[in-house]
C-alpha positions, 0 to 999 in steps of 0.5 A: 499499500502506498504511503499517504501524501503529507498534508503540507504537500496536499495543501501546496497542491491546493494553493498552486492549483487555485493560483493557476486556475485564477491566473495568479503568477508566483511573482504576483502571489509573492508581491501580494502575500510577502512570501518570497517568490523562490520560497513559493516555488520551493513549496510548489515543487515539494522542496519546502512547506509553508509555515502557518503564517505564510499559509495565512498570507498566501491564502488571504492574497488569493481570497481563500480561507486557510481552514477551507484549504486545509480541509480540501487537502485533508479530504484529498489525503483521505481518498 
């Protein structure tokens, strides 16, 4: 049985997919959130994770609720 994905990885996937669907570039997301573009790139490629404060800033920049993002990621993990 394959190991389930880490919640942090799935959270990054939810955020990345939403940003792509709404045509928000990493540079724009960085500008709006205050999280560096290289860090966003590292999170989106699985090399790092967002801190809670960074996730809050990213979600605010995208107009998302942190709880909704975590819930969606957790639901995906349990499928």
